[in-house]
C-alpha positions as CSV (number, residue, x, y, z in Angstrom):
1,M,0.2,-0.2,0.0
2,R,0.9,3.8,-0.9
3,L,0.1,6.3,1.8
4,D,0.6,9.9,0.1
5,V,0.6,13.0,2.9
6,F,0.1,16.5,1.8
7,T,1.2,18.9,4.1
8,Q,2.7,22.7,4.8
9,I,5.3,20.3,8.4
10,P,6.4,16.8,6.3
11,H,8.5,16.9,9.9
12,A,6.4,16.5,12.1
13,F,5.8,13.2,10.8
14,G,9.5,12.1,11.5
15,W,8.8,10.3,15.1
16,L,5.7,8.2,13.6
17,T,7.9,6.9,11.5
18,E,10.2,5.6,13.8
19,Q,7.1,3.9,15.7
20,R,5.3,0.7,15.8
21,P,3.0,-0.6,13.8
22,L,4.2,2.0,11.1
23,A,7.9,1.6,11.5
24,T,7.3,-2.2,11.3
25,V,5.4,-2.0,8.0
26,L,7.9,0.8,6.0
27,G,9.1,-0.1,3.6
28,G,7.5,-4.0,2.8
29,E,3.5,-3.5,2.8
30,L,3.8,0.4,3.3
31,E,5.4,2.8,1.3
32,L,5.2,6.7,3.1
33,R,5.7,9.8,0.8
34,L,5.5,13.1,2.7
35,V,4.8,16.1,0.3
36,N,5.4,19.4,0.8
37,Y,3.0,22.2,-1.0
38,R,5.2,24.5,-0.8
39,D,7.6,22.9,-3.4
40,T,4.8,23.4,-5.8
41,T,3.2,26.2,-5.3
42,P,2.6,28.6,-8.0
43,L,3.0,31.8,-6.0
44,R,5.6,34.0,-4.6
45,A,8.1,32.8,-1.4
46,G,6.1,29.7,-0.7
47,Q,2.7,30.9,-0.3
48,V,0.2,28.4,-0.1
49,D,-3.2,30.2,2.0
50,D,-4.8,33.6,1.6
51,S,-7.7,35.2,3.4
52,P,-11.0,33.9,2.4
53,Y,-13.4,36.1,0.3
54,G,-15.8,37.6,2.0
55,G,-13.6,38.3,4.9
56,G,-13.0,36.3,8.3
57,A,-10.8,35.4,10.2
58,G,-7.5,33.9,9.4
59,M,-5.7,31.6,6.4
60,V,-7.4,29.5,4.2
61,L,-5.3,27.0,2.0
62,R,-5.6,28.2,-1.9
63,V,-7.0,25.6,-4.3
64,D,-4.5,26.0,-7.2
65,V,-1.9,25.3,-4.4
66,V,-3.1,21.6,-4.1
67,A,-4.3,21.4,-7.5
68,A,-0.8,22.2,-8.6
69,A,1.0,19.5,-5.9
70,L,-1.5,17.1,-6.6
71,E,-0.8,17.1,-10.5
72,A,3.1,17.7,-9.7
73,L,3.0,14.5,-8.2
74,Y,0.5,12.5,-10.0
75,G,-0.1,14.1,-13.4
76,D,-3.8,13.7,-15.0
77,D,-3.7,10.1,-12.9
78,P,-4.5,10.6,-9.1
79,P,-5.1,7.7,-6.7
80,A,-9.0,7.1,-6.1
81,R,-9.2,8.3,-3.0
82,V,-7.8,11.6,-2.4
83,V,-8.9,12.1,1.4
84,A,-9.4,16.1,3.0
85,L,-9.0,16.2,6.5
86,T,-11.5,18.7,7.7
87,P,-13.9,18.5,10.7
88,Q,-16.8,18.7,8.2
89,G,-16.1,15.0,7.0
90,R,-17.5,11.9,7.4
91,Q,-16.3,10.5,11.1
92,L,-13.5,7.9,11.3
93,D,-14.1,5.0,12.6
94,Q,-12.9,1.6,12.2
95,A,-15.2,0.2,9.2
96,L,-13.3,3.4,7.2
97,V,-10.4,2.2,8.5
98,E,-10.8,-1.0,7.0
99,E,-12.0,0.3,3.8
100,L,-9.0,2.4,3.3
101,A,-6.2,-0.2,4.2
102,A,-8.0,-2.3,1.7
103,E,-6.9,0.2,-1.2
104,P,-3.6,0.4,-2.5
105,A,-3.1,3.7,-2.4
106,V,-4.4,6.9,-0.2
107,T,-3.7,11.0,-0.5
108,L,-4.1,12.8,3.0
109,L,-4.6,16.1,2.5
110,S,-3.8,18.4,5.9
111,S,-4.5,22.1,6.1
112,R,-3.4,24.6,8.3
113,F,-5.7,26.8,10.6
114,E,-8.7,27.9,8.8
115,G,-8.9,25.0,6.4
116,F,-9.8,24.4,2.8
117,D,-10.6,26.6,-0.3
118,E,-13.8,24.6,-0.3
119,R,-13.2,23.9,-4.0
120,I,-10.6,21.5,-3.0
121,V,-13.0,19.6,-0.9
122,E,-15.4,19.4,-3.7
123,H,-13.1,19.2,-6.8
124,L,-10.3,17.5,-6.0
125,C,-10.9,15.1,-3.4
126,T,-13.1,11.9,-3.1
127,D,-13.6,11.8,0.8
128,A,-13.4,14.0,3.3
129,I,-13.1,12.7,6.9
130,S,-12.9,14.2,10.2
131,V,-11.0,12.2,13.0
132,G,-13.8,14.1,15.8
133,P,-16.4,17.4,16.3
134,Y,-13.8,19.7,17.3
135,V,-11.2,22.1,15.7
136,L,-7.6,21.7,15.3
137,S,-4.9,24.1,14.5
138,G,-4.4,21.8,11.9
139,G,-4.6,18.3,9.3
140,E,-1.4,16.7,10.1
141,L,-2.5,15.1,13.7
142,P,-6.0,13.3,12.1
143,A,-3.3,12.3,8.9
144,M,-1.3,10.6,11.9
145,L,-4.1,9.2,13.3
146,V,-5.6,7.9,10.3
147,I,-2.1,6.4,9.1
148,D,-1.6,4.6,12.2
149,A,-5.2,3.3,12.0
150,I,-4.2,2.0,8.7
151,A,-0.8,0.6,9.3
152,R,-2.8,-1.2,11.9
153,R,-4.4,-2.9,9.4
154,L,-1.7,-4.3,7.3
155,P,-0.1,-7.8,7.6
156,G,2.8,-7.9,9.9
157,A,1.7,-4.5,12.4
158,L,0.8,-6.5,15.1
159,S,1.4,-10.4,16.3
160,E,-0.8,-12.4,14.8
161,G,-3.9,-13.0,16.0
162,S,-4.3,-9.3,17.2
163,G,-5.3,-7.4,14.5
164,E,-8.0,-10.0,14.0
165,S,-9.5,-10.0,17.4
166,E,-9.8,-5.9,16.9
167,S,-11.7,-6.5,13.7
168,F,-13.8,-9.0,15.2
169,S,-14.8,-6.4,18.2
170,A,-15.3,-3.5,16.2
171,D,-17.3,-5.8,13.9
172,L,-20.0,-6.1,16.8
173,D,-19.6,-4.1,19.1
174,G,-19.5,-0.7,17.3
175,G,-14.9,-0.8,18.1
176,I,-15.7,-0.4,21.5
177,E,-12.4,-2.1,23.0
178,Y,-13.1,-5.0,26.1
179,P,-11.5,-4.4,29.2
180,H,-7.6,-5.7,29.9
181,F,-6.6,-6.8,32.5
182,T,-2.0,-8.0,32.8
183,R,0.4,-9.3,36.1
184,P,-0.5,-9.6,38.7
185,A,-3.4,-11.5,39.7
186,E,-4.2,-9.1,42.0
187,F,-2.6,-5.9,43.2
188,R,-4.3,-3.2,46.3
189,G,-7.5,-6.4,46.4
190,W,-7.8,-5.7,42.8
191,A,-8.1,-8.7,41.2
192,V,-8.5,-9.8,37.5
193,P,-12.1,-11.6,36.3
194,D,-12.2,-15.5,37.3
195,V,-13.4,-16.1,34.4
196,L,-10.0,-14.9,32.4
197,L,-7.9,-17.1,34.2
198,S,-9.9,-20.2,33.5
199,G,-8.2,-21.0,30.2
200,D,-11.6,-21.7,29.1
201,H,-11.3,-19.3,25.7
202,G,-14.7,-20.1,24.5
203,R,-16.0,-18.4,28.4
204,I,-13.2,-15.5,27.7
205,D,-14.3,-14.9,24.0
206,T,-17.9,-14.7,25.3
207,W,-17.1,-12.0,28.3
208,R,-15.1,-10.5,26.5
209,H,-18.1,-9.6,23.8
210,D,-20.7,-9.3,27.0
211,Q,-18.2,-6.3,28.4
212,S,-17.4,-4.8,24.8
213,R,-21.6,-4.5,24.8
214,A,-21.8,-3.1,28.3
215,R,-19.8,-0.3,27.5
216,T,-21.5,-0.2,24.1
217,A,-24.4,0.8,26.1
218,R,-23.5,2.7,28.6
219,L,-21.7,5.5,26.0
220,A,-25.0,5.5,24.4
221,L,-26.6,6.4,27.7
222,L,-24.4,9.1,28.3
223,S,-24.4,10.7,25.1
């Protein structure tokens, strides 16, 4: 799989490439390319954004800058999935991660400050994705979330079986994770549930399934 990330600050992704699971699949299952808008901008002095028509606070990433960057890398043949990372997009969930991870190539567009010229999302992208109902200072952190989530689904990223159990949990229970316990079996009077110590994998799977559903129900009541 190939992931291309368009950004104004490609060095922000340096630490991510050194960490698992991304570092595990780089150069094998995953090719990650970081593209700086400033390298191909048609504007002077590396400019990539501008104040919006009609006024308003902040600067907006220009449509001609993004078009130039995409054309410089892809010519007339962009990937099937070009994603704008924006709070107005489709909510990122495990089903969407699985969908993206199945693609041979995905392009992620990040912006800074007030976001994209709307024509970028409407005409240059196939998707708009949000990582939550809040506003950040830029799209780099959302891009990292998407990259990490996709990398976990690629062969060899995780120990055998762990990715499958995550997918199972997501399919049945809306992606709510069940509680985890490790050694010691008792600490300060806080004991690991007996079922997890039983060695009965059928009972354990049922318990985990029930715990995940219970968490989903609790969150629904709070929302």
